[in-house]
C-alpha positions as a printed NumPy array, in Angstrom:
array([[ 41.992, -12.498,  36.833],
       [ 41.198,  -9.117,  37.26 ],
       [ 44.056,  -8.082,  34.801],
       [ 42.717, -10.581,  32.17 ],
       [ 39.375,  -8.919,  32.458],
       [ 40.947,  -5.364,  31.836],
       [ 42.812,  -6.531,  29.21 ],
       [ 39.765,  -8.168,  27.312],
       [ 37.857,  -4.9  ,  28.032],
       [ 40.644,  -2.839,  26.609],
       [ 40.717,  -5.071,  23.711],
       [ 37.23 ,  -4.54 ,  22.834],
       [ 37.395,  -0.953,  23.307],
       [ 40.324,  -1.092,  20.787],
       [ 38.2  ,  -3.248,  18.463],
       [ 35.238,  -0.65 ,  18.591],
       [ 37.661,   2.338,  18.055],
       [ 38.765,   3.034,  21.463],
       [ 37.143,   4.87 ,  24.529],
       [ 34.311,   7.166,  23.964],
       [ 35.318,  10.917,  23.987],
       [ 33.209,  13.159,  26.258],
       [ 31.452,  14.722,  23.031],
       [ 30.502,  11.219,  21.928],
       [ 29.349,  10.223,  25.423],
       [ 27.028,  13.56 ,  25.479],
       [ 25.881,  12.574,  21.988],
       [ 24.869,   8.875,  22.844],
       [ 23.111,  10.215,  26.202],
       [ 21.077,  12.853,  24.214],
       [ 20.43 ,  10.3  ,  21.794],
       [ 18.972,   7.932,  24.126],
       [ 17.085,  10.704,  25.833],
       [ 15.51 ,  12.008,  22.781],
       [ 14.322,   8.204,  21.821],
       [ 12.836,   8.026,  25.09 ],
       [ 10.875,  11.377,  24.866],
       [  9.811,  10.563,  21.299],
       [  8.614,   6.98 ,  22.304],
       [  6.728,   8.719,  25.368],
       [  5.443,  11.437,  23.184],
       [  4.022,   8.829,  20.212],
       [  2.416,   6.87 ,  23.121],
       [  0.536,   9.728,  24.276],
       [ -0.529,  11.051,  20.899],
       [ -1.83 ,   7.632,  20.143],
       [ -3.842,   7.48 ,  22.977],
       [ -5.272,  10.657,  22.244],
       [ -5.798,   9.747,  18.782],
       [ -7.562,   6.799,  19.561],
       [ -9.779,   8.787,  21.932],
       [-10.625,  11.236,  19.337],
       [-11.627,   8.575,  16.813],
       [-13.811,   6.918,  19.556],
       [-15.436,  10.368,  20.092],
       [-15.96 ,  11.01 ,  16.224],
       [-17.398,   7.306,  15.766],
       [-19.807,   7.758,  18.588],
       [-21.113,  11.09 ,  17.06 ],
       [-21.393,   9.353,  13.812],
       [-23.228,   6.379,  15.28 ],
       [-25.635,   9.007,  17.237],
       [-26.22 ,  11.772,  14.528],
       [-25.868,   9.858,  11.171],
       [-29.528,   9.905,   9.869],
       [-30.415,  10.291,   6.452],
       [-32.941,  13.071,   5.681],
       [-35.392,  10.577,   4.198],
       [-35.501,   8.778,   7.46 ],
       [-35.803,  11.941,   9.482],
       [-38.917,  12.83 ,   7.021],
       [-40.405,   9.532,   7.626],
       [-40.187,   9.529,  11.267],
       [-41.766,  13.205,  11.09 ],
       [-44.561,  12.055,   8.977],
       [-45.363,   9.21 ,  11.386],
       [-45.282,  11.515,  14.211],
       [-47.684,  14.15 ,  12.817],
       [-50.072,  11.327,  11.981],
       [-50.033,  10.197,  15.363],
       [-50.38 ,  13.546,  16.885],
       [-53.183,  14.232,  14.287],
       [-54.845,  11.058,  15.68 ],
       [-54.403,  12.119,  19.374],
       [-56.054,  15.824,  18.451],
       [-58.939,  14.33 ,  16.671],
       [-59.611,  12.019,  19.518],
       [-59.597,  14.969,  21.958],
       [-61.814,  16.916,  19.462],
       [-59.323,  19.601,  18.609],
       [-59.345,  18.383,  14.828],
       [-62.562,  17.38 ,  12.581],
       [-62.061,  14.579,  10.316],
       [-61.215,  17.006,   7.454],
       [-59.14 ,  19.62 ,   9.487],
       [-55.89 ,  17.313,   9.51 ],
       [-52.68 ,  19.319,   8.804],
       [-51.54 ,  19.67 ,   5.228],
       [-49.944,  16.365,   3.822],
       [-46.317,  17.229,   2.99 ]])
């Protein structure tokens, strides 16, 4: 039984080109290590890319405001402020801020 298995193994090795040399074994081991390191590095880089994209998207959502929208909000705020100041007596009816 054991001799049959050894004969089959030898036949398989002969069919694939014989036994591996030390140099071939070293090359295969280094290739395997390279593939593992490359896969881990790509996994890490992809995680970092996703985190960076989330940060940029968050900033975009937070700060992407048109100048027209900012000016409109500013005008509304100034109108409200002028109303408060008139109510408190700091501004007369004609003493409003210059309209911009």
